[in-house]
MIKETOR-685030 format. One record per residue (C-alpha): residue in one letter; z, x, y. Coordinates in steps of 0.2 Angstrom, whole numbers, plus 2048, in hexadecimal, padded with zeros to 3 digits. Layout:
atom res=A; zz=Z; xx=X; yy=Y .
...
//
This chain:
atom res=X; zz=15D; xx=576; yy=536 .
atom res=X; zz=151; xx=56F; yy=52A .
atom res=X; zz=14A; xx=57A; yy=51C .
atom res=X; zz=143; xx=578; yy=50A .
atom res=X; zz=154; xx=57B; yy=503 .
atom res=X; zz=15E; xx=56E; yy=50D .
atom res=X; zz=16C; xx=567; yy=502 .
atom res=X; zz=16C; xx=555; yy=50A .
atom res=X; zz=167; xx=549; yy=4FD .
atom res=X; zz=15A; xx=53D; yy=504 .
atom res=X; zz=158; xx=532; yy=4F4 .
atom res=X; zz=168; xx=529; yy=4F7 .
atom res=X; zz=16A; xx=516; yy=4F3 .
atom res=X; zz=173; xx=50A; yy=4FE .
atom res=X; zz=179; xx=4F9; yy=4F7 .
atom res=X; zz=179; xx=4EB; yy=503 .
atom res=X; zz=17D; xx=4D8; yy=4FF .
atom res=X; zz=171; xx=4CB; yy=507 .
atom res=X; zz=181; xx=4C3; yy=50F .
atom res=X; zz=183; xx=4D3; yy=519 .
atom res=X; zz=172; xx=4D2; yy=522 .
atom res=X; zz=174; xx=4C0; yy=529 .
atom res=X; zz=182; xx=4BE; yy=536 .
atom res=X; zz=190; xx=4B1; yy=532 .
atom res=X; zz=18C; xx=4A5; yy=541 .
atom res=X; zz=179; xx=4A6; yy=53E .
atom res=X; zz=16F; xx=496; yy=53F .
atom res=X; zz=168; xx=498; yy=52E .
atom res=X; zz=179; xx=499; yy=526 .
atom res=X; zz=17D; xx=488; yy=52F .
atom res=X; zz=16D; xx=480; yy=529 .
atom res=X; zz=171; xx=486; yy=517 .
atom res=X; zz=182; xx=47F; yy=517 .
atom res=X; zz=17C; xx=46E; yy=51F .
atom res=X; zz=16C; xx=46B; yy=514 .
atom res=X; zz=16C; xx=469; yy=501 .
atom res=X; zz=15B; xx=46E; yy=4FC .
atom res=X; zz=15D; xx=46A; yy=4EA .
atom res=X; zz=154; xx=459; yy=4EC .
atom res=X; zz=144; xx=463; yy=4ED .
atom res=X; zz=144; xx=467; yy=4DB .
atom res=X; zz=143; xx=454; yy=4D7 .
atom res=X; zz=135; xx=451; yy=4E3 .
atom res=X; zz=129; xx=45F; yy=4DC .
atom res=X; zz=12E; xx=45E; yy=4CA .
atom res=X; zz=11D; xx=456; yy=4C5 .
atom res=X; zz=113; xx=464; yy=4CD .
atom res=X; zz=11B; xx=473; yy=4C5 .
atom res=X; zz=117; xx=477; yy=4B3 .
atom res=X; zz=124; xx=47C; yy=4A6 .
atom res=X; zz=117; xx=489; yy=49E .
atom res=X; zz=10E; xx=498; yy=4A6 .
atom res=X; zz=114; xx=4A5; yy=4B2 .
atom res=X; zz=123; xx=4A1; yy=4BD .
atom res=X; zz=11F; xx=49A; yy=4CE .
atom res=X; zz=128; xx=49C; yy=4DF .
atom res=X; zz=137; xx=492; yy=4E0 .
atom res=X; zz=132; xx=482; yy=4EA .
atom res=X; zz=143; xx=482; yy=4F4 .
atom res=X; zz=13E; xx=494; yy=4FA .
atom res=X; zz=12D; xx=48D; yy=500 .
atom res=X; zz=135; xx=47F; yy=509 .
atom res=X; zz=142; xx=48A; yy=511 .
atom res=X; zz=134; xx=496; yy=516 .
atom res=X; zz=12B; xx=488; yy=51F .
atom res=X; zz=13C; xx=482; yy=527 .
atom res=X; zz=13F; xx=493; yy=52E .
atom res=X; zz=12E; xx=494; yy=535 .
atom res=X; zz=130; xx=484; yy=53E .
atom res=X; zz=142; xx=487; yy=544 .
atom res=X; zz=13E; xx=498; yy=54C .
atom res=X; zz=12C; xx=494; yy=551 .
atom res=X; zz=124; xx=4A1; yy=547 .
atom res=X; zz=111; xx=49F; yy=545 .
atom res=X; zz=10B; xx=4AE; yy=53B .
atom res=X; zz=10F; xx=4B3; yy=529 .
atom res=X; zz=112; xx=4C5; yy=52E .
atom res=X; zz=11F; xx=4C0; yy=53B .
atom res=X; zz=127; xx=4B4; yy=52E .
atom res=X; zz=129; xx=4C2; yy=522 .
atom res=X; zz=132; xx=4CC; yy=52F .
atom res=X; zz=13D; xx=4BE; yy=534 .
atom res=X; zz=142; xx=4BB; yy=521 .
atom res=X; zz=14A; xx=4CC; yy=520 .
atom res=X; zz=158; xx=4C5; yy=52B .
atom res=X; zz=156; xx=4B2; yy=529 .
//
């Protein structure tokens, strides 16, 4: 029975590691193991400034596009939903 004086604590925190969200045999894990994305830093080094606000990591941007292409995602909203798992 719900009441104002319910003793259940609703403000509990649960800790989850990102590795727990993606299954072991998922395609994204296989791509991550097969492709070394570190070469991107050398390609874009001249376009990023050393001063000012930090930018979004270029590897993350490339991976985002890679996931969109691989899974046939056309909208940014659907991409954000897909990124929660992939």
